C-alpha positions in Angstrom: -258.3 -139.0 -143.4 -255.8 -135.9 -142.8 -253.5 -137.5 -145.3 -256.0 -137.8 -148.2 -257.1 -134.4 -147.9 -253.5 -133.2 -147.7 -252.5 -135.2 -150.9 -255.8 -133.9 -152.6 -254.8 -130.5 -151.8 -251.3 -130.7 -153.2 -252.9 -132.3 -156.5 -254.9 -129.6 -156.9 -252.6 -126.8 -156.3 -250.1 -128.6 -159.0 -253.3 -128.6 -161.6 -253.5 -124.8 -160.9 -249.6 -124.0 -161.5 -249.8 -126.4 -164.7 -252.7 -124.5 -166.1 -250.5 -121.3 -165.6 -247.6 -122.8 -167.4 -249.8 -123.5 -170.1 -251.4 -120.0 -170.2 -248.2 -118.5 -170.2 -247.0 -120.9 -173.3 -249.7 -120.1 -175.3 -249.6 -116.4 -175.1 -245.7 -116.8 -175.9 -244.6 -114.8 -173.1 -243.1 -115.7 -169.7 -242.8 -112.9 -166.7 -240.8 -113.4 -163.7 -243.0 -115.6 -161.9 -240.8 -118.4 -161.2 -241.5 -119.9 -164.4 -237.7 -119.8 -165.6 -237.9 -117.1 -168.4 -238.3 -113.1 -168.3 -239.8 -110.9 -170.9 -237.9 -108.3 -172.0 -240.1 -105.5 -173.9 -242.2 -107.8 -176.2 -239.7 -110.3 -176.8 -239.5 -113.7 -175.1 -236.1 -114.3 -173.7 -235.0 -118.3 -173.2 -233.8 -118.6 -169.5 -233.2 -122.2 -170.1 -234.6 -123.4 -167.1 -238.3 -123.3 -168.3 -237.3 -125.0 -171.5 -235.3 -127.8 -170.1 -237.6 -128.7 -167.5 -240.7 -128.5 -169.3 -239.5 -130.2 -172.4 -239.9 -127.1 -174.7 -236.8 -126.6 -177.3 -236.2 -123.2 -178.3 -232.7 -122.7 -180.3 -233.0 -118.9 -181.2 -233.1 -116.7 -178.1 -233.4 -113.3 -179.0 -232.2 -110.5 -176.9 -233.0 -106.7 -177.1 -232.0 -103.9 -174.7 -230.5 -106.4 -172.3 -227.7 -105.4 -169.8 -224.9 -106.9 -167.7 -224.3 -106.4 -164.3 -221.4 -103.7 -163.6 -219.1 -103.9 -160.7 -216.9 -100.7 -160.2 -214.2 -100.9 -157.5 -210.7 -99.9 -156.8 -208.0 -102.4 -157.2 -205.4 -102.2 -154.5 -202.6 -104.6 -154.9 -204.7 -107.9 -155.6 -208.3 -108.2 -156.8 -210.3 -111.2 -157.2 -212.6 -111.0 -160.3 -215.6 -113.1 -159.2 -218.2 -113.7 -161.9 -221.0 -114.2 -159.4 -220.7 -110.4 -158.9 -221.2 -109.7 -162.7 -219.5 -109.8 -166.0 -218.5 -106.4 -166.6 -215.9 -104.9 -164.0 -214.9 -101.1 -164.4 -211.9 -101.0 -162.1 -209.3 -98.0 -161.2 -205.7 -99.3 -160.6 -204.6 -97.9 -157.4 -201.6 -99.9 -157.2 -199.3 -102.8 -158.9 -202.4 -105.2 -159.1 -202.3 -109.2 -159.3 -205.6 -110.6 -160.7 -207.4 -113.6 -159.8 -210.6 -114.9 -161.6 -213.0 -117.0 -159.7 -216.5 -118.7 -160.0 -216.6 -119.3 -163.9 -219.3 -121.3 -165.6 -218.5 -125.3 -165.5 -216.4 -126.5 -168.2 -218.7 -127.1 -171.4 -220.4 -124.1 -170.6 -219.1 -120.5 -172.1 -218.2 -117.7 -169.8 -217.0 -114.4 -170.3 -216.2 -110.7 -168.6 -215.1 -107.6 -169.6 -212.8 -105.7 -167.8 -212.1 -101.7 -168.1 -209.1 -100.7 -166.6 -208.4 -97.1 -165.6 -205.2 -95.9 -164.2 -205.1 -93.9 -161.0 -203.9 -90.1 -160.5 -200.4 -91.7 -160.0 -200.4 -93.9 -163.3 -197.8 -96.3 -164.3 -199.6 -98.9 -162.5 -198.9 -102.9 -163.7 -200.9 -105.9 -163.7 -200.1 -109.7 -163.2 -202.5 -112.1 -164.8 -203.4 -115.4 -163.8 -201.4 -118.2 -165.4 -204.5 -119.4 -166.9 -204.9 -116.6 -169.0 -203.9 -117.1 -173.0 -203.0 -114.1 -175.1 -202.3 -113.8 -178.7 -198.8 -114.5 -179.8 -198.4 -115.9 -176.2 -197.9 -112.2 -174.6 -200.4 -110.0 -172.6 -201.1 -106.5 -174.1 -199.0 -103.6 -173.2 -201.5 -101.4 -170.7 -201.9 -97.8 -170.9 -199.8 -96.0 -167.9 -201.4 -92.4 -168.4 -202.5 -91.4 -165.0 -206.0 -90.7 -164.9 -206.7 -91.0 -168.5 -205.2 -94.6 -169.2 -208.0 -96.7 -169.9 -208.1 -100.3 -171.4 -210.9 -102.6 -172.2 -209.8 -106.4 -172.1 -212.0 -109.4 -172.7 -211.9 -112.8 -171.4 -213.8 -116.0 -172.4 -213.5 -119.6 -170.9 -214.9 -123.1 -172.0 -213.3 -125.3 -169.8 -214.3 -124.2 -166.4 -211.5 -121.7 -165.9 -208.8 -123.6 -166.6 -207.8 -121.6 -169.7 -209.0 -118.1 -170.3 -208.7 -116.6 -173.7 -207.6 -112.9 -173.1 -208.5 -110.1 -175.8 -207.2 -106.5 -175.9 -210.8 -105.0 -177.1 -209.4 -101.5 -176.8 -206.1 -99.7 -175.5 -205.6 -96.2 -174.7 -209.2 -95.3 -175.2 -210.4 -91.6 -175.0 
């Protein structure tokens, strides 16, 4: 008897959850309610999980007024850019730094991050990039070395799980 009651309770709970999902779909809105989507303003954003799980296909996600997670730090002589911490890194070079990139998306998924590098009060800090980075023309860009005002913006993209990163100087000597 306990088993029958327990199964019935689970079945009823599932029906309630399913009806809530249908209500969200009918309204064209998803809230952050564990349903795999989020609403920004009045626009629906496809977070993927909801659509894959329930068989609804939406090829055009529209983002409005979105943001990315920012990580701010000093580098010292070695720094690991861990993509689980964000996609924008605002770093002050406090020594000649060797970078490592970790936690990229799996192969077949695109991943990217932006690196904002600022020289500290000493300036003339250099950077060593991972061997997996490919640069235009095969050569890494020359970074600004001016103390405290030397700011460079570099963007990196991978589609193969981090085996290869395409590096781009988005802005050099930004003022």
